[in-house]
BANUPA-916615 format. One record per residue (C-alpha): x, y, z. Coordinates in pm, whole numbers, plus 32768, in hexadecimal, padded with zeros to 4 digits. Each point is the difference from the previous one (the first is absolute). Layout:
N
XYZ
...
This chain:
99
8378913089FD
7F4F7F1F80F4
7F887F187EE8
815D7FE97F6C
809A7F9F814E
7EF77EF28034
804E7F747EA9
817780048044
7FCA7F578152
7F227EF77F61
80FC7FC07EED
81187FE48100
7F377F0980D0
7FAF7F317EC8
81707FEF7F9F
80627FA78165
7F007EE68002
807A7F867EAF
81687FF9807C
7F9B7F4E8142
7F3F7EFA7F3C
81237FC27F14
80F07FE28126
7F187F0F80B6
7FDF7F2F7EC4
81787FE07FDE
80397FB88173
7EEB7F008027
80197F557EAE
80057E858032
80F67FCD7EE2
811880B77F54
7FC680CA7EC5
80A07EF47F25
7F247EF18093
7ECB80D57FD1
805F804A7E96
80367E8C7FC3
7EAC7FAF8096
7F57810F7F32
80A77F827EC1
7F8B7E9E804D
7EA0807D8042
800180C87EBC
807D7ED27F3A
7EF67F1B8096
7EF281037FBC
8078801B7E98
7FF47E857FD7
7EA17FEF8092
7F8D81197F1F
80957F497ED6
7F467EC0805A
7EB880BB802D
803580B27EB6
80447EB97F4A
7ECC7F588096
7F2C812C7FA0
808C7FFA7E9E
7FB17E8C7FE0
7E9F80338083
7FBD811E7F13
808B7F3A7EDA
7F177EE08058
7ED880EB801E
8056809D7EAF
80137EAA7F5C
7EB27F9E8094
7F6681497F8D
807F7FC37E9E
7F6A7EA48004
7EB180868078
8007810C7EF2
804A7EFA7EF4
7EE77F228081
7F0F81278000
8068805A7E9E
7FBC7E9F7F87
7EB07FFD80B4
7FA0814F7F65
80657F817EA8
7F1A7ED68026
7EE580E28076
803D80E57ED5
7FFC7EDA7F10
7EBD7F7D809B
7F61815A7FEB
806D80247E98
7F667EAE7FB2
7EB8806680A7
7FF981457F38
80427F447EBC
7EED7F04804D
7F1281208051
8048809F7EB0
7FBE7EB77F51
7EBD7FD680C3
7F7D815B7FA4
803D7FD57E87
């Protein structure tokens, strides 16, 4: 029983502290609820706009990086083709030489 009463007392004290904190918040709030809601909406809208700008800049950067990667891949493919053609030519010349 002693443990149960300690738990009940602790729970009661927690709820009393919660109520006191809520009451203090309402009494000492610098603005009314409507003003606070308006400020929070404005803050949320500005945060959304900033996030949108960051997202767009990131998208543009990634698109540029993808384009550059494609160009590098195409250049590498052309380079490898020329190496393959040169190697094929060397092999053909070696066959002619050994005949």
